[in-house]
Structures are given as C-alpha cells and as structure tokens.
C-alpha distance (Angstrom), angle and dihedral (degrees) to the residues before:
residue distance angle dihedral
M1 . . .
A2 3.73 . .
K3 3.80 121.9 .
E4 3.86 93.2 -111.5
D5 3.86 95.8 50.9
L6 3.77 115.4 120.4
L7 3.74 127.5 -160.9
T8 3.80 121.3 -132.2
F9 3.73 123.4 -155.9
D10 3.83 135.6 173.8
G11 3.74 121.4 -128.2
L12 3.75 152.3 150.7
I13 3.86 126.7 -105.8
E14 3.79 108.3 -121.4
E15 3.76 101.9 169.1
V16 3.81 137.9 20.0
L17 3.75 116.2 -138.5
P18 3.76 131.4 -170.9
D19 3.86 124.6 -87.1
G20 3.84 94.9 34.7
R21 3.80 95.3 -61.4
F22 3.80 127.4 133.1
R23 3.77 138.2 -167.7
V24 3.86 108.0 -128.2
L25 3.74 128.8 -166.0
L26 3.80 106.4 -147.9
D27 3.76 122.9 -143.5
N28 3.88 88.1 -107.0
Q29 3.81 88.8 59.7
H30 3.83 96.1 -106.7
R31 3.86 119.5 133.4
V32 3.80 119.0 -139.2
I33 3.82 138.0 171.6
A34 3.72 111.6 -118.5
Y35 3.78 131.6 -177.3
T36 3.85 127.5 -154.6
A37 3.78 115.3 -92.8
G38 3.80 118.1 -119.2
R39 3.80 94.5 -111.2
M40 3.82 90.3 54.4
R41 3.79 89.6 51.2
R42 3.87 93.1 47.9
F43 3.78 93.7 52.1
R44 3.84 91.5 40.5
I45 3.73 96.4 -122.8
R46 3.79 104.8 178.9
T47 3.82 117.7 -143.4
V48 3.82 120.1 -163.2
L49 3.82 137.1 179.8
G50 3.74 112.7 -67.1
D51 3.86 97.6 24.4
R52 3.83 119.6 138.8
V53 3.81 110.2 -123.8
Q54 3.76 143.4 173.7
V55 3.83 116.5 -124.3
E56 3.82 123.2 -158.6
M57 3.87 113.9 -153.6
T58 3.78 136.4 175.4
P59 3.78 117.6 -124.6
Y60 3.73 90.4 -124.2
D61 3.75 97.4 65.9
L62 3.79 115.8 27.6
E63 3.81 95.1 176.9
K64 3.82 96.7 69.9
G65 3.72 132.4 50.0
R66 3.84 146.8 161.1
L67 3.79 125.3 -113.3
I68 3.76 107.8 -126.9
Y69 3.79 104.9 167.2
R70 3.87 138.1 19.3
E71 3.73 113.3 -154.3
P72 3.83 113.5 -129.7
T73 3.76 115.9 -101.0
P74 3.87 116.2 -131.8
G75 3.76 114.0 -107.8
G76 3.77 92.1 3.5
G77 3.82 138.3 98.0
G78 3.83 122.4 35.6
P79 3.70 125.8 146.1
R80 3.77 118.8 -50.2
R81 3.77 118.3 -117.1
N82 3.83 122.9 -130.0
F83 3.82 93.7 13.6
R84 3.71 118.2 161.6
R85 3.84 129.1 -171.6
C-alpha cells in the first residue's frame, strides 16, 4: 500500500458533535470521529443524524476520518424555498 492511499468506508451517522464533526458507525461496526470535507462545506451539504455517508480514512489513524459523500435520501432534499444569502 502506497503512502498516499486512502481507505473509503460506508457508514451511518449516529451522533452530531460540535465544530462540524460527527460520530459515524461504519458498516464493519467500528465507530470513528469524522469531520466534514471542504467541498461539502463549500456547497453547504447538510448532514444530519441517520444519514448514510462515505468516510475517507488514512491507514495510519483508523479512529478519525473525513466525510466525502452523503448518499441522497429518498423523498427528501430538493431546493429550499425563500432562501437568501
């Protein structure tokens, strides 16, 4: 495995923590702390309790990760009405 290789796991958000961090239960039953990736922050992708996500991790520290993708929820989402910046 090369030094730059990253591991990607699927999981479920089970707790929302301060500062854009989340406790994620991975499909292999491990719990990790993950933070929101910069691209998700830039495009204001909101992540809430119970969302299915993909977590990117380095093989050196398997306790922390980065949320890189939130799977779409059926019947949810869509553009918000009356939203101002």
